[in-house]
Each structure stands twice: as C-alpha cells, then as structure tokens.
N, CA, C and O atoms as a GROMACS GRO file, in nm:
protein
  344
    1MET      N    1  -3.352  -0.662  -3.689
    1MET     CA    2  -3.321  -0.586  -3.818
    1MET      C    3  -3.443  -0.505  -3.856
    1MET      O    4  -3.558  -0.541  -3.830
    2ILE      N    5  -3.410  -0.392  -3.919
    2ILE     CA    6  -3.516  -0.311  -3.966
    2ILE      C    7  -3.583  -0.373  -4.087
    2ILE      O    8  -3.526  -0.464  -4.147
    3SER      N    9  -3.701  -0.328  -4.127
    3SER     CA   10  -3.783  -0.378  -4.233
    3SER      C   11  -3.782  -0.278  -4.351
    3SER      O   12  -3.748  -0.161  -4.340
    4ALA      N   13  -3.827  -0.340  -4.472
    4ALA     CA   14  -3.840  -0.261  -4.590
    4ALA      C   15  -3.936  -0.144  -4.567
    4ALA      O   16  -3.914  -0.032  -4.613
    5LYS      N   17  -4.047  -0.177  -4.492
    5LYS     CA   18  -4.148  -0.075  -4.467
    5LYS      C   19  -4.088   0.040  -4.382
    5LYS      O   20  -4.114   0.157  -4.410
    6GLN      N   21  -4.011   0.010  -4.283
    6GLN     CA   22  -3.945   0.107  -4.209
    6GLN      C   23  -3.851   0.196  -4.285
    6GLN      O   24  -3.841   0.317  -4.262
    7ILE      N   25  -3.781   0.131  -4.376
    7ILE     CA   26  -3.690   0.215  -4.464
    7ILE      C   27  -3.772   0.311  -4.546
    7ILE      O   28  -3.734   0.427  -4.559
    8LYS      N   29  -3.883   0.268  -4.602
    8LYS     CA   30  -3.964   0.352  -4.682
    8LYS      C   31  -4.026   0.468  -4.600
    8LYS      O   32  -4.028   0.583  -4.644
    9ALA      N   33  -4.073   0.436  -4.488
    9ALA     CA   34  -4.127   0.533  -4.392
    9ALA      C   35  -4.024   0.640  -4.356
    9ALA      O   36  -4.048   0.760  -4.362
   10ALA      N   37  -3.905   0.584  -4.317
   10ALA     CA   38  -3.799   0.677  -4.285
   10ALA      C   39  -3.765   0.776  -4.403
   10ALA      O   40  -3.735   0.894  -4.381
   11ARG      N   41  -3.770   0.724  -4.520
   11ARG     CA   42  -3.729   0.822  -4.635
   11ARG      C   43  -3.834   0.924  -4.647
   11ARG      O   44  -3.806   1.040  -4.677
   12VAL      N   45  -3.965   0.883  -4.622
   12VAL     CA   46  -4.073   0.978  -4.630
   12VAL      C   47  -4.055   1.086  -4.527
   12VAL      O   48  -4.069   1.203  -4.562
   13PHE      N   49  -4.022   1.055  -4.400
   13PHE     CA   50  -3.997   1.150  -4.298
   13PHE      C   51  -3.887   1.242  -4.338
   13PHE      O   52  -3.899   1.361  -4.307
   14LEU      N   53  -3.783   1.202  -4.402
   14LEU     CA   54  -3.667   1.280  -4.446
   14LEU      C   55  -3.685   1.346  -4.572
   14LEU      O   56  -3.606   1.433  -4.607
   15ASP      N   57  -3.786   1.310  -4.645
   15ASP     CA   58  -3.814   1.370  -4.781
   15ASP      C   59  -3.699   1.329  -4.867
   15ASP      O   60  -3.649   1.414  -4.940
   16TRP      N   61  -3.652   1.203  -4.867
   16TRP     CA   62  -3.548   1.152  -4.944
   16TRP      C   63  -3.607   1.059  -5.054
   16TRP      O   64  -3.706   0.988  -5.036
   17GLU      N   65  -3.541   1.065  -5.166
   17GLU     CA   66  -3.572   0.960  -5.275
   17GLU      C   67  -3.487   0.848  -5.244
   17GLU      O   68  -3.403   0.854  -5.154
   18GLN      N   69  -3.507   0.742  -5.320
   18GLN     CA   70  -3.420   0.618  -5.311
   18GLN      C   71  -3.278   0.658  -5.334
   18GLN      O   72  -3.187   0.616  -5.262
   19ARG      N   73  -3.257   0.748  -5.443
   19ARG     CA   74  -3.123   0.782  -5.475
   19ARG      C   75  -3.046   0.860  -5.358
   19ARG      O   76  -2.925   0.847  -5.345
   20ASP      N   77  -3.117   0.936  -5.281
   20ASP     CA   78  -3.065   1.001  -5.167
   20ASP      C   79  -3.004   0.903  -5.066
   20ASP      O   80  -2.891   0.917  -5.019
   21LEU      N   81  -3.088   0.801  -5.037
   21LEU     CA   82  -3.050   0.698  -4.944
   21LEU      C   83  -2.934   0.622  -5.003
   21LEU      O   84  -2.841   0.594  -4.927
   22ALA      N   85  -2.930   0.587  -5.127
   22ALA     CA   86  -2.818   0.524  -5.187
   22ALA      C   87  -2.690   0.600  -5.166
   22ALA      O   88  -2.588   0.544  -5.125
   23GLU      N   89  -2.697   0.728  -5.194
   23GLU     CA   90  -2.568   0.815  -5.185
   23GLU      C   91  -2.525   0.823  -5.038
   23GLU      O   92  -2.405   0.822  -5.011
   24ARG      N   93  -2.611   0.831  -4.947
   24ARG     CA   94  -2.572   0.850  -4.804
   24ARG      C   95  -2.533   0.717  -4.744
   24ARG      O   96  -2.457   0.714  -4.647
   25SER      N   97  -2.582   0.610  -4.798
   25SER     CA   98  -2.538   0.483  -4.732
   25SER      C   99  -2.419   0.423  -4.808
   25SER      O  100  -2.358   0.328  -4.759
   26GLY      N  101  -2.384   0.476  -4.925
   26GLY     CA  102  -2.276   0.417  -4.997
   26GLY      C  103  -2.310   0.296  -5.073
   26GLY      O  104  -2.221   0.222  -5.113
   27LEU      N  105  -2.441   0.270  -5.098
   27LEU     CA  106  -2.482   0.159  -5.168
   27LEU      C  107  -2.538   0.207  -5.308
   27LEU      O  108  -2.564   0.325  -5.331
   28SER      N  109  -2.553   0.106  -5.400
   28SER     CA  110  -2.608   0.151  -5.528
   28SER      C  111  -2.759   0.163  -5.529
   28SER      O  112  -2.826   0.101  -5.447
   29LEU      N  113  -2.814   0.243  -5.621
   29LEU     CA  114  -2.955   0.264  -5.633
   29LEU      C  115  -3.026   0.121  -5.651
   29LEU      O  116  -3.123   0.094  -5.581
   30PRO      N  117  -2.980   0.038  -5.738
   30PRO     CA  118  -3.046  -0.088  -5.755
   30PRO      C  119  -3.060  -0.168  -5.618
   30PRO      O  120  -3.164  -0.228  -5.589
   31THR      N  121  -2.944  -0.162  -5.534
   31THR     CA  122  -2.952  -0.231  -5.412
   31THR      C  123  -3.057  -0.178  -5.317
   31THR      O  124  -3.125  -0.254  -5.248
   32ILE      N  125  -3.071  -0.047  -5.314
   32ILE     CA  126  -3.180   0.011  -5.235
   32ILE      C  127  -3.312  -0.024  -5.286
   32ILE      O  128  -3.399  -0.061  -5.207
   33GLN      N  129  -3.335  -0.016  -5.413
   33GLN     CA  130  -3.459  -0.058  -5.480
   33GLN      C  131  -3.497  -0.197  -5.448
   33GLN      O  132  -3.613  -0.224  -5.417
   34ARG      N  133  -3.397  -0.290  -5.455
   34ARG     CA  134  -3.422  -0.434  -5.422
   34ARG      C  135  -3.452  -0.454  -5.283
   34ARG      O  136  -3.540  -0.535  -5.252
   35MET      N  137  -3.382  -0.381  -5.184
   35MET     CA  138  -3.410  -0.393  -5.046
   35MET      C  139  -3.560  -0.355  -5.022
   35MET      O  140  -3.634  -0.425  -4.953
   36GLU      N  141  -3.601  -0.245  -5.080
   36GLU     CA  142  -3.732  -0.196  -5.046
   36GLU      C  143  -3.845  -0.288  -5.111
   36GLU      O  144  -3.954  -0.303  -5.055
   37LYS      N  145  -3.814  -0.346  -5.224
   37LYS     CA  146  -3.916  -0.421  -5.296
   37LYS      C  147  -3.917  -0.568  -5.243
   37LYS      O  148  -4.026  -0.623  -5.222
   38LEU      N  149  -3.803  -0.633  -5.220
   38LEU     CA  150  -3.796  -0.777  -5.183
   38LEU      C  151  -3.778  -0.795  -5.035
   38LEU      O  152  -3.792  -0.906  -4.984
   39GLY      N  153  -3.746  -0.684  -4.961
   39GLY     CA  154  -3.729  -0.703  -4.817
   39GLY      C  155  -3.578  -0.726  -4.783
   39GLY      O  156  -3.500  -0.758  -4.873
   40LEU      N  157  -3.539  -0.709  -4.660
   40LEU     CA  158  -3.400  -0.719  -4.618
   40LEU      C  159  -3.361  -0.863  -4.605
   40LEU      O  160  -3.241  -0.886  -4.587
   41GLU      N  161  -3.444  -0.962  -4.611
   41GLU     CA  162  -3.410  -1.096  -4.587
   41GLU      C  163  -3.311  -1.143  -4.700
   41GLU      O  164  -3.231  -1.234  -4.678
   42ARG      N  165  -3.317  -1.083  -4.815
   42ARG     CA  166  -3.233  -1.110  -4.932
   42ARG      C  167  -3.109  -1.023  -4.945
   42ARG      O  168  -3.029  -1.034  -5.038
   43SER      N  169  -3.099  -0.934  -4.844
   43SER     CA  170  -2.983  -0.848  -4.843
   43SER      C  171  -2.876  -0.892  -4.742
   43SER      O  172  -2.907  -0.969  -4.651
   44SER      N  173  -2.760  -0.848  -4.756
   44SER     CA  174  -2.651  -0.877  -4.664
   44SER      C  175  -2.679  -0.793  -4.530
   44SER      O  176  -2.742  -0.687  -4.530
   45VAL      N  177  -2.629  -0.848  -4.424
   45VAL     CA  178  -2.643  -0.782  -4.290
   45VAL      C  179  -2.563  -0.648  -4.301
   45VAL      O  180  -2.608  -0.546  -4.248
   46ALA      N  181  -2.448  -0.647  -4.367
   46ALA     CA  182  -2.366  -0.525  -4.383
   46ALA      C  183  -2.444  -0.418  -4.458
   46ALA      O  184  -2.440  -0.302  -4.417
   47ASN      N  185  -2.513  -0.451  -4.560
   47ASN     CA  186  -2.589  -0.355  -4.636
   47ASN      C  187  -2.706  -0.300  -4.560
   47ASN      O  188  -2.736  -0.181  -4.567
   48ALA      N  189  -2.772  -0.387  -4.485
   48ALA     CA  190  -2.890  -0.340  -4.398
   48ALA      C  191  -2.827  -0.248  -4.284
   48ALA      O  192  -2.891  -0.151  -4.245
   49GLN      N  193  -2.710  -0.278  -4.235
   49GLN     CA  194  -2.656  -0.192  -4.138
   49GLN      C  195  -2.615  -0.049  -4.191
   49GLN      O  196  -2.631   0.053  -4.124
   50LYS      N  197  -2.563  -0.051  -4.311
   50LYS     CA  198  -2.528   0.076  -4.379
   50LYS      C  199  -2.655   0.160  -4.400
   50LYS      O  200  -2.651   0.280  -4.374
   51VAL      N  201  -2.766   0.104  -4.445
   51VAL     CA  202  -2.892   0.182  -4.457
   51VAL      C  203  -2.942   0.231  -4.321
   51VAL      O  204  -2.981   0.348  -4.308
   52GLN      N  205  -2.942   0.144  -4.221
   52GLN     CA  206  -2.985   0.180  -4.094
   52GLN      C  207  -2.898   0.296  -4.035
   52GLN      O  208  -2.950   0.391  -3.976
   53ALA      N  209  -2.763   0.285  -4.054
   53ALA     CA  210  -2.677   0.392  -4.001
   53ALA      C  211  -2.699   0.521  -4.077
   53ALA      O  212  -2.693   0.627  -4.014
   54ALA      N  213  -2.724   0.521  -4.207
   54ALA     CA  214  -2.739   0.645  -4.277
   54ALA      C  215  -2.877   0.714  -4.235
   54ALA      O  216  -2.882   0.837  -4.228
   55LEU      N  217  -2.973   0.646  -4.210
   55LEU     CA  218  -3.110   0.692  -4.167
   55LEU      C  219  -3.100   0.744  -4.030
   55LEU      O  220  -3.152   0.852  -4.002
   56GLU      N  221  -3.032   0.669  -3.935
   56GLU     CA  222  -3.014   0.717  -3.808
   56GLU      C  223  -2.937   0.845  -3.791
   56GLU      O  224  -2.967   0.930  -3.707
   57ALA      N  225  -2.823   0.857  -3.884
   57ALA     CA  226  -2.746   0.973  -3.880
   57ALA      C  227  -2.825   1.098  -3.921
   57ALA      O  228  -2.794   1.211  -3.881
   58ALA      N  229  -2.926   1.074  -4.002
   58ALA     CA  230  -3.010   1.184  -4.052
   58ALA      C  231  -3.123   1.212  -3.951
   58ALA      O  232  -3.201   1.305  -3.973
   59GLY      N  233  -3.136   1.138  -3.842
   59GLY     CA  234  -3.233   1.177  -3.739
   59GLY      C  235  -3.347   1.086  -3.723
   59GLY      O  236  -3.445   1.120  -3.657
   60VAL      N  237  -3.338   0.971  -3.780
   60VAL     CA  238  -3.448   0.873  -3.772
   60VAL      C  239  -3.415   0.779  -3.654
   60VAL      O  240  -3.303   0.733  -3.632
   61GLU      N  241  -3.530   0.754  -3.575
   61GLU     CA  242  -3.518   0.643  -3.476
   61GLU      C  243  -3.606   0.527  -3.516
   61GLU      O  244  -3.719   0.548  -3.560
   62PHE      N  245  -3.556   0.403  -3.501
   62PHE     CA  246  -3.636   0.286  -3.537
   62PHE      C  247  -3.698   0.240  -3.406
   62PHE      O  248  -3.631   0.235  -3.303
   63ILE      N  249  -3.827   0.207  -3.411
   63ILE     CA  250  -3.894   0.158  -3.296
   63ILE      C  251  -3.918   0.008  -3.325
   63ILE      O  252  -3.980  -0.033  -3.423
   64PRO      N  253  -3.863  -0.067  -3.230
   64PRO     CA  254  -3.878  -0.220  -3.248
   64PRO      C  255  -4.025  -0.270  -3.227
   64PRO      O  256  -4.109  -0.201  -3.168
   65GLU      N  257  -4.052  -0.391  -3.276
   65GLU     CA  258  -4.170  -0.460  -3.257
   65GLU      C  259  -4.205  -0.465  -3.112
   65GLU      O  260  -4.124  -0.522  -3.039
   66ASN      N  261  -4.313  -0.412  -3.059
   66ASN     CA  262  -4.345  -0.405  -2.922
   66ASN      C  263  -4.484  -0.437  -2.886
   66ASN      O  264  -4.537  -0.392  -2.784
   67GLY      N  265  -4.546  -0.519  -2.975
   67GLY     CA  266  -4.688  -0.546  -2.959
   67GLY      C  267  -4.782  -0.462  -3.039
   67GLY      O  268  -4.895  -0.501  -3.068
   68GLY      N  269  -4.733  -0.340  -3.077
   68GLY     CA  270  -4.805  -0.247  -3.164
   68GLY      C  271  -4.748  -0.239  -3.304
   68GLY      O  272  -4.799  -0.165  -3.388
   69GLY      N  273  -4.642  -0.315  -3.327
   69GLY     CA  274  -4.581  -0.307  -3.452
   69GLY      C  275  -4.458  -0.223  -3.459
   69GLY      O  276  -4.447  -0.124  -3.386
   70ALA      N  277  -4.367  -0.258  -3.544
   70ALA     CA  278  -4.238  -0.179  -3.558
   70ALA      C  279  -4.275  -0.047  -3.624
   70ALA      O  280  -4.377  -0.036  -3.692
   71GLY      N  281  -4.186   0.055  -3.602
   71GLY     CA  282  -4.205   0.181  -3.665
   71GLY      C  283  -4.088   0.271  -3.681
   71GLY      O  284  -3.975   0.224  -3.668
   72VAL      N  285  -4.106   0.391  -3.706
   72VAL     CA  286  -4.000   0.488  -3.726
   72VAL      C  287  -4.049   0.620  -3.671
   72VAL      O  288  -4.169   0.648  -3.673
   73ARG      N  289  -3.958   0.703  -3.622
   73ARG     CA  290  -3.990   0.849  -3.581
   73ARG      C  291  -3.866   0.926  -3.599
   73ARG      O  292  -3.755   0.872  -3.609
   74LEU      N  293  -3.886   1.055  -3.603
   74LEU     CA  294  -3.774   1.150  -3.609
   74LEU      C  295  -3.735   1.191  -3.477
   74LEU      O  296  -3.821   1.219  -3.393
   75ARG      N  297  -3.603   1.197  -3.449
   75ARG     CA  298  -3.560   1.237  -3.314
   75ARG      C  299  -3.591   1.390  -3.294
   75ARG      O  300  -3.581   1.468  -3.389
   76ARG      N  301  -3.626   1.428  -3.176
   76ARG     CA  302  -3.631   1.563  -3.155
   76ARG      C  303  -3.499   1.635  -3.146
   76ARG      O  304  -3.409   1.583  -3.080
   77ARG      N  305  -3.480   1.750  -3.208
   77ARG     CA  306  -3.356   1.820  -3.194
   77ARG      C  307  -3.338   1.878  -3.056
   77ARG      O  308  -3.441   1.897  -2.991
   78ALA      N  309  -3.231   1.908  -3.004
   78ALA     CA  310  -3.206   1.962  -2.871
   78ALA      C  311  -3.279   2.093  -2.846
   78ALA      O  312  -3.327   2.115  -2.734
   79ALA      N  313  -3.289   2.183  -2.947
   79ALA     CA  314  -3.356   2.308  -2.932
   79ALA      C  315  -3.505   2.275  -2.912
   79ALA      O  316  -3.568   2.338  -2.827
   80GLU      N  317  -3.563   2.183  -2.984
   80GLU     CA  318  -3.709   2.151  -2.971
   80GLU      C  319  -3.733   2.093  -2.832
   80GLU      O  320  -3.833   2.128  -2.768
   81ARG      N  321  -3.646   2.006  -2.783
   81ARG     CA  322  -3.667   1.947  -2.652
   81ARG      C  323  -3.664   2.052  -2.546
   81ARG      O  324  -3.742   2.047  -2.450
   82ASP      N  325  -3.574   2.146  -2.561
   82ASP     CA  326  -3.559   2.262  -2.448
   82ASP      C  327  -3.689   2.345  -2.468
   82ASP      O  328  -3.755   2.379  -2.370
   83TYR      N  329  -3.722   2.374  -2.582
   83TYR     CA  330  -3.849   2.459  -2.600
   83TYR      C  331  -3.977   2.389  -2.546
   83TYR      O  332  -4.065   2.456  -2.490
   84LEU      N  333  -3.987   2.255  -2.562
   84LEU     CA  334  -4.110   2.189  -2.526
   84LEU      C  335  -4.100   2.163  -2.373
   84LEU      O  336  -4.204   2.141  -2.311
   85SER      N  337  -3.983   2.165  -2.308
   85SER     CA  338  -3.981   2.137  -2.162
   85SER      C  339  -3.997   2.265  -2.081
   85SER      O  340  -4.018   2.257  -1.960
   86ASP      N  341  -3.988   2.381  -2.142
   86ASP     CA  342  -4.003   2.508  -2.073
   86ASP      C  343  -4.147   2.528  -2.024
   86ASP      O  344  -4.178   2.630  -1.963
   0.00000   0.00000   0.00000
C-alpha cells in the first residue's frame, strides 16, 4: 500500500492541492486531509485504492520499498521517450 508521504509527494509533482486530489478520487477533502495527516493505516483499503488510481491516472508511478525507500516519480510521456531515445 502507498504511504501518506508518497501521496503528498505525488501531489507536489502534479501541482495539486488536497482539494484537487479529493475531486479526482471521488473522496471528500476531510478524508484526504486525514489520510495525509494520520496515514493510510486508519483508512479503508477502498479509499487508498481510489487515491492511488487517481494519482496513477494523472501520470504518477509509485516506487515500492526496495532498500532505498519507497518513492514516486512521473511517467515519461510517449513523446518524451521517443525524443530521448533518438
């Protein structure tokens, strides 16, 4: 499961406020605020999945814990990949 820190970092990459994430995930603003403040351990799995799906749909990739810590990054768009591979 993703963490509260990953959610915050993903919002920074997307230049989203908590309200933007609430709208795009279909959750209330207080729910997003609670998730970020208290962590996802106190949230339902369904709400965590909605947040993750909304962020992934916007281009965020979640990097699992792999010895260096969990993280986030933005996916490269197809045009960027093509340009960089030339």
